[in-house]
Backbone bond lengths (Angstrom), bond angles and torsions (degrees), N, CA, C in turn:
res aa  C-N    CA-C-N  psi(-1)  N-CA   C-N-CA  omega(-1)  CA-C   N-CA-C  phi
1 D - - - 1.438 - - 1.549 112.64 -
2 V 1.354 115.23 19.11 1.477 120.63 178.28 1.541 105.37 -122.14
3 F 1.362 114.28 131.18 1.445 119.38 -176.74 1.560 109.47 -126.42
4 V 1.338 115.19 159.76 1.455 120.54 -176.55 1.525 109.64 -133.17
5 S 1.334 115.57 132.32 1.484 123.07 169.60 1.561 106.37 -113.63
6 Y 1.308 115.36 120.37 1.457 120.00 -175.00 1.518 109.65 -151.48
7 Q 1.320 116.18 119.20 1.468 121.10 176.73 1.514 107.37 -92.13
8 R 1.320 116.59 101.29 1.486 123.14 -178.25 1.522 107.63 -101.79
9 G 1.307 117.25 94.96 1.450 121.46 -175.85 1.542 109.92 63.64
10 E 1.339 116.64 -122.71 1.447 120.37 177.16 1.537 113.04 -88.11
11 E 1.329 116.27 -8.68 1.451 120.97 -178.17 1.526 111.89 -88.63
12 K 1.334 115.52 131.61 1.449 119.96 176.88 1.515 108.96 -103.65
13 I 1.321 116.00 113.73 1.450 121.13 178.21 1.534 109.12 -94.22
14 K 1.296 116.50 116.32 1.487 122.15 -178.32 1.531 106.06 -139.21
15 R 1.315 117.98 83.31 1.469 118.43 -176.01 1.545 109.92 -163.04
16 P 1.326 116.05 175.73 1.474 119.63 176.93 1.509 111.56 -60.37
17 L 1.335 114.73 149.52 1.452 120.18 -178.95 1.550 112.15 -60.29
18 T 1.322 115.38 134.49 1.466 119.83 175.84 1.542 106.66 -163.74
19 L 1.340 116.16 -167.64 1.443 121.14 172.16 1.528 109.34 -67.74
20 G 1.312 115.68 166.95 1.471 119.95 177.62 1.489 115.73 84.10
21 M 1.330 117.48 14.31 1.464 119.64 179.62 1.556 111.54 -111.67
22 G 1.326 113.32 22.81 1.447 118.16 169.03 1.514 109.97 -92.22
23 G 1.339 116.35 -164.39 1.461 118.55 -172.49 1.507 114.88 -88.77
24 W 1.332 120.77 1.05 1.448 120.27 -165.42 1.500 117.28 -125.17
25 G 1.303 119.81 -6.87 1.478 118.41 178.00 1.498 113.35 145.33
26 P 1.340 116.74 -167.92 1.476 122.55 -169.61 1.489 117.63 -66.11
27 D 1.342 119.83 -21.68 1.475 119.73 -178.98 1.531 112.76 -115.37
28 W 1.308 117.04 15.67 1.452 120.28 -177.87 1.518 109.65 -104.95
29 F 1.328 116.78 152.59 1.493 119.67 173.94 1.529 108.28 -150.06
30 G 1.308 113.56 161.41 1.463 120.96 175.05 1.534 109.35 -117.17
31 P 1.315 116.00 -152.81 1.474 117.67 -179.85 1.508 115.72 -65.32
32 E 1.365 114.91 -14.11 1.494 117.20 -174.91 1.506 112.33 -64.32
33 L 1.325 119.31 -27.20 1.449 120.77 -174.88 1.554 110.67 -66.52
34 A 1.295 117.73 -58.87 1.486 119.83 179.26 1.510 112.40 -69.76
35 F 1.358 116.22 -30.50 1.462 119.05 176.37 1.537 109.76 -62.69
36 G 1.351 116.15 -47.37 1.451 119.75 -179.54 1.508 112.81 -64.15
37 I 1.319 116.28 -38.79 1.478 118.40 177.37 1.540 110.21 -63.41
38 G 1.326 116.08 -42.21 1.464 119.69 177.13 1.506 112.97 -61.37
39 M 1.335 116.94 -42.17 1.464 120.08 -179.86 1.539 111.00 -68.96
40 G 1.359 114.41 -36.36 1.454 116.51 179.39 1.500 112.36 -67.05
41 D 1.332 117.33 -27.36 1.471 119.97 176.66 1.536 110.67 -75.13
42 V 1.315 117.67 -29.47 1.476 121.14 -176.24 1.524 111.05 -76.31
43 Y 1.370 115.48 -43.21 1.456 119.50 -171.34 1.533 110.77 -101.71
44 K 1.319 115.85 137.01 1.452 121.86 171.66 1.544 109.82 -74.56
45 E 1.379 115.95 -30.83 1.431 120.24 -179.87 1.522 109.57 -76.63
46 P 1.344 119.14 160.64 1.460 121.65 174.30 1.531 110.60 -62.27
47 V 1.310 115.96 150.10 1.462 122.45 -177.30 1.541 109.07 -120.12
48 L 1.329 117.21 133.34 1.450 120.67 176.63 1.527 108.86 -117.45
49 L 1.320 117.50 126.55 1.450 122.74 173.88 1.516 108.71 -101.10
50 I 1.323 116.95 124.77 1.467 120.55 175.75 1.548 103.97 -105.34
51 K 1.307 114.60 105.55 1.468 120.54 -174.17 1.534 108.53 -98.33
52 T 1.295 115.13 126.76 1.483 120.37 174.41 1.515 108.57 -130.85
53 C 1.297 117.46 123.31 1.501 120.54 178.30 1.501 109.00 -160.32
54 W 1.361 111.99 145.26 1.464 120.35 179.69 1.517 107.01 -141.66
55 G 1.292 117.09 132.48 1.463 121.03 -178.41 1.500 112.91 -68.03
56 G 1.345 115.34 146.55 1.461 121.38 175.10 1.517 115.27 77.47
57 H 1.323 118.61 17.44 1.455 120.22 -177.84 1.507 111.63 -106.61
58 N 1.345 117.13 155.20 1.449 121.45 -174.26 1.506 111.33 -131.60
59 L 1.297 115.43 166.96 1.483 120.86 -178.73 1.506 111.74 -83.34
60 F 1.339 119.00 -34.78 1.452 121.36 -177.24 1.533 112.20 -70.61
61 G 1.368 115.59 -19.21 1.464 119.87 -176.85 1.521 112.65 -124.23
62 C 1.331 115.65 -78.75 1.487 121.17 -171.51 1.523 112.36 -59.52
63 F 1.349 117.61 -46.21 1.451 123.77 -177.58 1.536 111.57 -91.45
64 R 1.309 117.38 5.79 1.471 118.94 -174.73 1.528 111.98 -54.77
65 P 1.328 118.47 120.66 1.458 121.46 -177.30 1.530 111.35 -74.04
66 P 1.334 116.86 152.63 1.501 120.66 -175.58 1.527 112.49 -56.08
67 S 1.327 120.48 -41.26 1.447 120.95 -174.64 1.514 113.34 -71.77
68 A 1.304 118.33 -10.36 1.462 121.98 178.85 1.531 110.99 -78.67
69 G 1.333 117.02 -15.25 1.456 118.62 -178.61 1.528 111.37 71.58
70 K 1.301 115.89 -173.32 1.458 120.22 179.35 1.529 109.48 -83.50
71 P 1.355 115.76 152.03 1.484 118.61 178.70 1.538 110.35 -60.61
72 A 1.318 115.81 141.89 1.453 120.96 -179.79 1.506 110.17 -90.65
73 Y 1.343 118.64 17.94 1.465 123.41 -179.83 1.501 109.46 -145.91
74 E 1.302 117.05 163.17 1.461 122.81 179.73 1.526 108.56 -71.02
75 I 1.325 115.59 124.23 1.466 119.59 -174.52 1.517 114.13 -95.43
76 G 1.327 117.66 1.77 1.454 119.22 177.53 1.519 112.85 83.05
77 E 1.301 117.62 -153.65 1.435 122.75 -172.07 1.520 113.95 -90.43
78 W 1.358 118.63 -12.04 1.446 120.49 -176.66 1.518 109.48 -140.13
79 P 1.356 117.48 125.26 1.426 125.94 -6.30 1.541 111.69 -79.07
80 K 1.320 114.70 168.57 1.500 119.39 174.69 1.553 106.47 -67.55
81 P 1.336 116.30 151.08 1.468 119.31 -178.68 1.534 113.56 -49.26
82 E 1.363 116.40 -39.79 1.467 117.50 -178.12 1.521 113.98 -72.88
83 D 1.306 117.42 -11.59 1.454 122.35 178.68 1.505 115.04 -97.59
84 V 1.347 117.46 -1.34 1.438 121.04 178.07 1.543 109.77 -61.70
85 G 1.329 116.39 124.55 1.456 121.25 179.85 1.526 113.34 87.72
86 A 1.327 119.40 -3.57 1.451 122.35 -175.95 1.504 112.98 -60.70
87 S 1.342 116.81 -40.49 1.464 119.78 -178.85 1.510 112.82 -70.07
88 Y 1.334 116.43 -32.05 1.470 119.39 175.75 1.521 108.90 -61.90
89 H 1.311 118.40 -47.03 1.467 120.79 -176.93 1.502 110.29 -69.84
90 K 1.341 116.57 -34.72 1.475 119.56 178.19 1.530 109.91 -65.23
91 M 1.346 116.15 -41.25 1.467 120.54 177.42 1.525 111.44 -59.46
92 V 1.312 117.05 -49.39 1.457 121.69 179.37 1.540 110.47 -59.01
93 K 1.337 115.33 -42.95 1.467 119.37 -178.88 1.510 110.82 -62.48
94 E 1.350 119.60 -43.07 1.427 121.62 -178.95 1.516 112.05 -67.81
95 V 1.332 117.37 -35.96 1.477 119.48 177.35 1.505 109.75 -66.19
96 R 1.343 117.31 -44.34 1.472 120.16 -178.86 1.528 111.45 -63.49
97 E 1.321 115.76 -42.70 1.490 120.83 177.90 1.535 110.72 -60.27
98 C 1.301 115.92 -43.08 1.478 120.32 179.81 1.494 110.16 -61.36
99 L 1.295 117.97 -49.05 1.471 123.11 -176.67 1.543 110.72 -66.23
100 A 1.347 117.24 -30.59 1.446 121.41 -177.96 1.555 111.43 -77.02
101 N 1.323 114.79 -20.97 1.485 118.62 -175.68 1.506 114.38 -117.89
102 L 1.327 115.75 25.09 1.484 119.10 -176.49 1.508 113.47 -60.06
103 D 1.305 119.02 -44.20 1.457 120.68 -177.88 1.503 113.90 -62.61
104 T 1.358 114.50 -32.21 1.473 118.50 178.92 1.517 112.13 -81.38
105 D 1.327 115.49 -47.17 1.464 118.93 -174.95 1.525 113.46 -79.37
106 F 1.336 117.36 -25.86 1.451 121.35 -179.43 1.536 109.21 -131.95
107 P 1.301 117.09 77.90 1.480 118.07 -178.91 1.512 114.12 -60.13
108 Q 1.381 116.16 -20.57 1.476 119.15 178.36 1.529 109.58 -66.81
109 L 1.339 118.84 -21.08 1.456 122.34 -176.14 1.535 111.96 -103.27
110 K 1.310 116.38 3.72 1.461 120.44 -174.46 1.530 111.80 -57.19
111 G 1.305 115.49 129.94 1.441 119.40 177.31 1.495 116.36 88.59
112 L 1.324 116.87 -9.84 1.444 120.33 -179.66 1.518 111.81 -85.72
113 K 1.309 117.65 144.22 1.453 123.61 177.45 1.540 108.63 -76.50
114 T 1.292 117.35 134.12 1.487 119.91 -179.61 1.520 111.16 -98.06
115 E 1.291 114.11 147.26 1.475 122.25 176.78 1.542 108.39 -134.88
116 L 1.335 114.94 124.75 1.462 118.18 175.08 1.521 108.74 -78.33
117 C 1.337 116.81 112.83 1.476 122.08 -169.07 1.514 114.00 -101.27
118 G 1.333 116.17 -14.42 1.468 116.54 -178.00 1.506 113.21 175.85
119 F 1.375 113.58 164.65 1.454 122.06 179.32 1.512 107.82 -129.79
120 V 1.327 115.55 127.52 1.485 120.88 -179.81 1.510 109.32 -111.74
121 W 1.324 117.37 135.09 1.465 122.77 -178.59 1.525 108.02 -129.88
122 F 1.335 115.90 117.81 1.456 122.05 178.69 1.526 108.54 -135.85
123 Q 1.324 115.80 100.81 1.481 118.43 -165.06 1.517 106.55 -167.49
124 G 1.335 117.91 170.06 1.426 119.97 171.70 1.510 118.20 147.33
125 W 1.329 117.62 -20.26 1.476 119.07 -174.46 1.513 113.50 -56.78
126 N 1.313 118.30 -42.85 1.446 121.70 -177.71 1.513 115.20 -79.45
127 D 1.331 117.92 -6.04 1.453 121.57 165.64 1.515 109.79 -89.06
128 M 1.351 114.93 -36.65 1.490 120.41 -176.07 1.540 109.89 -66.16
129 C 1.345 118.87 -39.97 1.470 120.39 -167.11 1.519 113.19 -96.32
130 Q 1.349 117.84 31.40 1.436 119.17 177.54 1.516 112.66 -67.99
131 P 1.328 119.85 136.78 1.444 122.40 179.81 1.543 111.51 -75.41
132 G 1.303 116.81 152.66 1.463 121.37 176.45 1.512 112.48 81.91
133 D 1.359 115.29 121.88 1.447 120.68 -174.65 1.534 114.60 -57.19
134 K 1.337 114.83 -39.16 1.469 119.97 -176.06 1.517 111.40 -66.78
135 I 1.368 115.26 -49.37 1.455 117.78 -178.32 1.532 109.96 -67.80
136 R 1.332 114.65 -39.63 1.493 119.87 -178.01 1.505 111.94 -57.75
137 Q 1.317 117.19 -47.57 1.451 120.52 -178.09 1.501 111.77 -66.68
138 Q 1.326 117.54 -35.83 1.453 120.12 176.30 1.516 110.92 -64.49
139 V 1.317 116.12 -39.71 1.506 120.02 178.70 1.497 108.97 -63.23
140 Y 1.356 117.04 -45.48 1.456 120.65 -178.59 1.536 111.69 -62.29
141 D 1.342 114.98 -43.03 1.483 119.76 -179.50 1.502 112.40 -65.58
142 E 1.327 115.64 -32.33 1.459 121.32 -175.03 1.534 113.20 -86.40
143 Y 1.306 117.65 -10.48 1.434 119.76 -172.81 1.532 112.59 -60.55
144 C 1.296 117.83 -46.62 1.457 121.09 179.66 1.508 112.55 -62.51
145 P 1.341 120.15 -51.61 1.493 117.72 178.97 1.511 111.73 -64.44
146 N 1.326 119.39 -34.85 1.485 120.69 175.97 1.504 111.31 -61.50
147 F 1.324 116.95 -39.73 1.472 120.63 179.85 1.528 110.61 -66.85
148 V 1.323 116.71 -41.29 1.462 120.70 175.17 1.511 111.23 -57.63
149 H 1.346 117.97 -45.88 1.445 122.08 176.45 1.508 111.22 -60.02
150 L 1.357 116.62 -40.64 1.477 121.07 -179.58 1.512 110.37 -60.03
151 V 1.315 116.34 -47.31 1.504 120.64 -177.04 1.529 108.86 -67.44
152 Q 1.354 116.98 -43.88 1.452 118.40 -178.80 1.506 112.61 -64.00
153 D 1.325 116.32 -38.01 1.480 121.17 179.23 1.534 110.49 -67.50
154 L 1.325 118.11 -40.96 1.437 120.42 178.83 1.511 112.28 -67.72
155 R 1.325 115.64 -38.62 1.465 119.62 177.48 1.541 111.38 -62.62
156 A 1.325 115.16 -39.30 1.444 119.74 177.93 1.564 110.96 -71.17
157 E 1.319 114.89 -41.70 1.478 119.99 -178.84 1.503 112.08 -58.95
158 F 1.347 117.77 -42.69 1.446 123.76 -174.57 1.543 112.44 -102.24
159 K 1.329 115.06 4.00 1.478 121.23 175.89 1.547 111.97 56.54
160 V 1.334 114.13 46.22 1.472 120.42 175.14 1.542 106.24 -127.38
161 P 1.296 118.87 84.42 1.468 122.48 -168.25 1.540 113.81 -60.97
162 N 1.315 117.94 -28.23 1.464 119.44 -178.51 1.523 113.24 -115.78
163 L 1.341 114.49 30.97 1.444 120.51 -179.51 1.541 112.21 -49.85
164 P 1.334 117.72 118.85 1.489 118.75 177.99 1.531 112.92 -61.86
165 V 1.299 115.17 144.15 1.470 119.70 -175.30 1.533 107.61 -130.53
166 V 1.325 115.83 139.31 1.477 122.44 173.35 1.527 107.72 -127.38
167 M 1.331 115.83 131.08 1.459 118.87 179.05 1.518 109.20 -124.46
168 G 1.314 118.13 135.36 1.452 123.85 176.06 1.514 111.86 -100.63
169 E 1.309 114.55 132.42 1.465 121.96 175.92 1.515 110.94 -60.00
170 L 1.323 117.83 149.37 1.462 122.08 169.83 1.501 108.41 -74.60
171 G 1.326 118.11 105.05 1.468 121.44 -170.83 1.514 116.25 -103.54
172 V 1.336 118.55 8.04 1.464 122.18 -177.13 1.540 109.44 -57.96
173 G 1.318 116.05 130.14 1.445 120.26 177.99 1.521 114.44 92.55
174 G 1.327 117.04 -10.44 1.426 121.47 177.83 1.515 113.90 69.04
175 E 1.322 115.29 -159.68 1.489 122.08 -174.45 1.540 111.41 -69.52
176 K 1.330 117.23 -20.80 1.482 119.95 -177.77 1.520 112.08 -103.66
177 A 1.302 118.28 31.52 1.457 122.92 -179.26 1.525 109.77 -68.49
178 D 1.341 117.03 170.37 1.463 121.42 -177.37 1.545 111.34 -73.18
179 K 1.321 115.08 174.24 1.456 120.66 -174.10 1.502 112.86 -62.50
180 N 1.317 119.19 -39.42 1.446 120.34 -179.35 1.542 111.17 -61.46
181 M 1.338 115.68 -41.22 1.450 120.82 179.86 1.545 110.13 -65.68
182 I 1.318 116.74 -42.82 1.444 120.72 -179.51 1.524 110.88 -63.89
183 D 1.373 114.57 -42.60 1.469 118.74 178.27 1.538 111.66 -64.35
184 F 1.313 115.92 -40.89 1.479 118.84 -179.22 1.509 109.87 -65.98
185 R 1.347 117.69 -41.15 1.479 118.89 178.51 1.504 111.72 -61.45
186 A 1.334 116.81 -34.71 1.480 119.57 176.98 1.511 110.42 -59.01
187 G 1.361 115.90 -39.39 1.453 119.95 177.76 1.525 111.09 -68.44
188 Q 1.353 117.30 -39.06 1.461 119.37 175.37 1.494 113.14 -63.54
189 A 1.322 115.65 -40.81 1.498 120.34 -173.83 1.532 112.09 -62.30
190 K 1.327 117.25 -24.37 1.455 121.82 179.50 1.552 110.73 -59.53
191 I 1.330 115.68 -25.80 1.455 120.93 -178.16 1.544 111.41 -64.35
192 A 1.341 114.24 -31.73 1.456 120.02 -176.87 1.547 111.85 -65.16
193 I 1.304 116.60 -21.39 1.475 120.01 -176.81 1.533 113.77 -120.30
194 C 1.347 115.78 8.36 1.482 117.22 -177.37 1.544 109.07 -71.49
195 P 1.307 117.02 134.38 1.473 119.19 -173.67 1.512 114.43 -66.30
196 E 1.358 117.49 -28.94 1.461 119.56 -178.47 1.517 113.24 -61.78
197 L 1.338 118.44 -26.17 1.454 120.58 -176.00 1.542 112.31 -113.00
198 K 1.329 116.04 11.85 1.463 121.51 -177.23 1.500 110.79 -57.95
199 G 1.349 116.23 131.27 1.440 121.67 178.05 1.527 116.53 83.70
200 T 1.334 116.00 -8.08 1.495 120.98 -179.45 1.501 112.92 -123.72
201 L 1.338 117.67 1.86 1.463 119.56 -175.51 1.536 110.52 -125.12
202 G 1.357 113.83 139.50 1.450 119.64 170.36 1.528 108.09 -116.59
203 Y 1.349 114.71 131.72 1.491 119.84 -179.11 1.516 108.20 -110.86
204 V 1.324 116.51 125.75 1.468 120.92 -174.38 1.530 110.20 -113.62
205 R 1.295 115.55 119.76 1.463 120.49 173.69 1.551 108.58 -75.60
206 T 1.333 116.44 132.11 1.450 120.70 -179.97 1.540 114.22 -119.21
207 A 1.314 116.31 -12.49 1.477 120.26 179.23 1.553 111.25 -56.19
208 P 1.316 120.50 -35.96 1.466 120.79 179.77 1.515 113.98 -64.19
209 F 1.346 118.63 -15.00 1.445 121.88 -178.46 1.547 111.30 -81.77
210 W 1.306 116.38 -18.46 1.480 117.95 174.02 1.522 109.95 -64.66
211 Y 1.324 119.85 140.07 1.426 121.33 -176.64 1.534 110.92 -131.19
212 P 1.353 119.07 159.21 1.451 122.55 -165.37 1.527 114.75 -55.85
213 E 1.316 119.15 -36.41 1.467 121.59 -176.75 1.561 111.74 -59.28
214 L 1.296 116.41 -27.77 1.476 120.29 -178.18 1.528 111.50 -67.99
215 D 1.316 118.33 -22.71 1.470 124.14 173.25 1.538 111.43 -98.12
216 E 1.300 116.49 -42.52 1.467 120.62 -173.29 1.511 113.65 -69.63
217 L 1.304 117.41 -43.77 1.489 120.88 -174.90 1.508 111.90 -67.41
218 P 1.303 122.13 -44.52 1.484 120.02 175.40 1.541 113.43 -59.06
219 R 1.320 116.31 -39.55 1.465 119.39 175.53 1.501 111.98 -64.69
220 K 1.334 117.06 -42.38 1.450 121.02 178.80 1.510 110.75 -64.07
221 M 1.335 118.00 -42.27 1.434 122.63 177.72 1.515 111.61 -59.41
222 E 1.341 114.58 -46.44 1.459 119.80 179.90 1.518 110.71 -61.57
223 S 1.333 118.02 -41.85 1.447 121.86 179.05 1.539 112.29 -62.96
224 E 1.342 115.68 -43.86 1.463 121.76 -179.01 1.530 108.47 -66.32
225 E 1.301 118.23 -41.65 1.467 120.35 -178.96 1.524 109.68 -66.12
226 H 1.321 117.70 -42.31 1.468 121.74 178.34 1.528 109.79 -59.61
227 R 1.311 116.09 -43.64 1.472 119.47 -179.36 1.523 111.34 -59.50
228 V 1.323 116.48 -47.20 1.487 120.83 -178.33 1.505 111.37 -65.95
229 R 1.309 117.22 -47.80 1.477 120.69 -176.06 1.499 111.65 -67.31
230 K 1.338 118.42 -35.86 1.440 121.08 179.24 1.548 111.09 -66.99
231 A 1.338 117.59 -40.54 1.476 121.31 178.36 1.533 110.48 -66.75
232 V 1.351 116.79 -42.35 1.458 120.41 -179.68 1.545 110.87 -65.47
233 A 1.326 116.39 -42.41 1.476 119.62 179.35 1.513 111.82 -60.81
234 A 1.349 115.46 -45.46 1.485 119.25 -179.29 1.525 110.50 -62.66
235 Q 1.309 117.38 -41.87 1.474 122.58 -179.16 1.533 111.05 -65.29
236 L 1.315 116.54 -44.85 1.439 121.80 -175.77 1.550 110.04 -68.53
237 K 1.312 117.21 -41.61 1.460 121.85 -179.73 1.532 110.62 -63.81
238 E 1.319 114.82 -36.19 1.492 119.55 177.34 1.503 109.19 -67.71
239 Q 1.320 119.68 -43.34 1.414 124.49 -179.24 1.526 113.25 -63.81
240 L 1.340 116.86 -33.14 1.483 121.66 -173.65 1.522 113.15 -108.29
241 K 1.318 118.09 10.87 1.469 119.75 -171.90 1.538 113.22 -62.68
242 D 1.329 119.43 -27.11 1.439 122.20 179.79 1.509 114.63 -106.54
243 K 1.371 115.86 10.09 1.435 122.93 -177.17 1.505 110.72 -104.06
244 P 1.343 117.47 160.88 1.475 121.42 -176.93 1.550 112.51 -57.91
245 E 1.301 117.73 -34.00 1.471 120.44 -177.40 1.512 113.52 -56.59
246 S 1.365 115.84 -31.60 1.478 120.00 -175.32 1.547 111.42 -69.68
247 A 1.321 116.50 -16.43 1.465 118.70 -179.34 1.538 112.65 -89.82
248 D 1.314 115.57 -3.00 1.480 120.83 -179.24 1.497 108.41 -112.94
249 P 1.350 119.65 98.62 1.482 123.44 -175.70 1.551 113.00 -55.69
250 K 1.348 115.47 -43.19 1.466 118.95 -177.66 1.556 110.36 -66.48
251 K 1.305 115.43 -41.01 1.489 117.76 179.40 1.522 110.94 -67.74
252 M 1.334 116.07 -39.45 1.456 117.03 178.02 1.525 112.30 -66.21
253 E 1.318 116.12 -36.21 1.504 119.94 177.23 1.504 109.37 -60.32
254 R 1.331 115.80 -46.39 1.462 120.34 -179.38 1.530 111.53 -63.58
255 L 1.320 117.98 -44.11 1.460 121.59 -179.51 1.494 111.26 -64.86
256 V 1.332 117.92 -39.83 1.481 121.65 177.81 1.531 109.84 -66.00
257 R 1.301 117.47 -41.59 1.471 120.86 179.82 1.519 111.17 -62.82
258 E 1.330 115.76 -46.40 1.485 121.44 -176.89 1.520 108.93 -67.73
259 A 1.316 117.33 -40.34 1.494 120.74 179.48 1.549 110.19 -66.03
260 G 1.361 114.54 -37.64 1.449 119.25 177.08 1.502 113.28 -64.91
261 D 1.360 115.73 -42.41 1.446 119.74 177.84 1.543 112.52 -59.43
262 K 1.342 113.97 -42.10 1.472 118.23 -179.12 1.533 109.83 -67.99
263 A 1.334 115.74 -40.97 1.494 120.52 -178.33 1.549 109.69 -62.46
264 L 1.340 116.58 -38.97 1.469 118.46 -178.43 1.553 110.03 -63.83
265 K 1.328 117.89 -35.20 1.444 119.85 178.41 1.549 112.45 -65.82
266 D 1.342 114.55 -27.82 1.495 118.38 -174.17 1.532 111.45 -100.34
267 D 1.341 119.40 -6.69 1.453 121.85 -175.54 1.527 110.55 -84.71
268 A 1.284 117.38 114.94 1.476 121.67 -173.35 1.504 112.34 -64.97
269 A 1.353 117.95 -40.90 1.492 120.51 -179.61 1.520 110.81 -64.58
270 Y 1.346 116.78 -42.67 1.447 119.76 -179.90 1.511 109.29 -65.81
271 Q 1.321 118.55 -45.20 1.470 120.68 -178.93 1.494 112.69 -63.68
272 K 1.324 118.88 -33.95 1.442 122.08 176.02 1.541 110.72 -65.36
273 T 1.279 116.14 -44.02 1.470 121.41 177.47 1.540 109.99 -63.82
274 K 1.311 115.52 -42.09 1.483 120.35 -179.97 1.500 111.04 -61.99
275 K 1.300 118.30 -43.22 1.445 123.20 -179.37 1.542 109.04 -62.25
276 E 1.326 115.98 -43.92 1.454 119.84 177.60 1.554 111.18 -63.52
277 S 1.307 115.19 -44.19 1.449 120.49 -177.39 1.522 110.98 -64.73
278 D 1.348 117.20 -40.86 1.467 119.79 -178.27 1.516 114.01 -63.15
279 R 1.334 117.87 -18.65 1.443 119.85 175.89 1.518 112.33 -73.45
280 H 1.324 116.90 -17.55 1.470 121.59 -176.23 1.524 113.19 -120.37
281 V 1.318 115.98 -37.91 1.473 121.17 -169.06 1.531 108.96 -116.96
282 C 1.329 117.92 115.10 1.462 120.35 179.84 1.499 113.29 -141.46
283 N 1.338 116.18 12.11 1.478 118.66 178.98 1.516 108.75 -157.28
284 W 1.309 116.97 -171.80 1.441 122.25 -174.42 1.540 112.99 -67.37
285 Y 1.329 113.88 155.70 1.490 120.67 177.03 1.525 108.85 -58.14
286 C 1.327 118.77 -42.25 1.474 120.93 -177.34 1.520 111.26 -68.42
287 H 1.347 118.33 -13.53 1.450 122.02 174.76 1.518 111.75 -104.28
288 Y 1.339 113.79 33.81 1.478 119.66 177.41 1.545 110.48 58.05
289 Q 1.381 114.82 35.24 1.425 122.67 -177.42 1.562 113.75 56.12
290 G 1.301 116.15 14.98 1.475 119.55 -176.22 1.522 113.84 69.90
291 S 1.309 117.26 21.07 1.487 120.45 -174.39 1.509 113.04 -72.11
292 A 1.335 114.82 117.26 1.480 119.70 176.21 1.519 111.68 -60.94
293 R 1.304 114.85 -35.04 1.481 120.15 179.58 1.558 110.35 -62.28
294 V 1.314 116.11 -46.72 1.468 118.79 179.38 1.509 111.61 -64.61
295 Y 1.330 117.53 -45.94 1.445 121.71 -176.76 1.540 111.59 -63.52
296 C 1.336 117.10 -35.90 1.450 119.63 176.93 1.534 112.04 -67.95
297 M 1.322 116.01 -39.84 1.455 120.04 179.49 1.514 110.72 -69.63
298 V 1.306 117.80 -38.20 1.476 122.00 178.12 1.536 108.19 -65.80
299 G 1.328 118.12 -50.24 1.440 121.31 -176.73 1.499 112.85 -61.09
300 Y 1.315 117.51 -43.43 1.462 120.47 -179.56 1.530 111.00 -67.37
301 S 1.320 115.82 -38.31 1.475 119.63 178.90 1.518 112.83 -67.35
302 L 1.337 116.37 -37.15 1.460 119.82 175.63 1.527 109.77 -64.88
303 A 1.351 116.56 -38.22 1.487 120.01 176.75 1.513 111.48 -63.21
């Protein structure tokens, strides 16, 4: 009784909640899986999740809401000035299109009255990693007021003045993340106590869901790979030191790389580490290493 509407690139996902509703293909998922399960447990009525997300977008630029006005500082090369606010309008457009075509896209919901019950926001990496100390601090300081504008504009857009809102902290790196992450989270945390959203907002900490293997295994993999490639390079260079190949740096580089790739496939210690790592780490650091465990905990906590 839980359904998802999600425009993933050219693919339109309009079906019951399951795996494959993340950003990468048929067996990937994000927070929507556990979030949807949690919502389905709460409501006797059917639940529809309208998921909108695009990689590399930020709140101070791409998602900047209309009432926030233009940035009072130079925003750099991304987004371009003409694209400021574009993601906000795209999000509104996709929500309106979904609601207008419910009977066609979701025949299971045909004839039912819809109610907008909440807005979930889980984002922040591309605001956190802005270059330049001056711009970065301005982005951090502006995050809370921009989010208030975002919520107020959406409430006005869809005529739901007290629309409940849940926001998830940017938890990449856990509690021991670097200074920029800690400073950005401080800006996010102000949202939990801002008077404009008092009584209608839930703020979810997600840094505690990060766990040691997400740091330890990539470092271990890197160390094992370095060990294998270093040994292979030394052996190959010794074997070819008096041959024509050794006089061609580009050719030697290619031979060393190819020999290293083959050695990694045959090295038992590396393969053991890789198998262990693949259970936890399957995507970028900024995507919580692709950890199913983290995404389930985030999704359920947001629910």
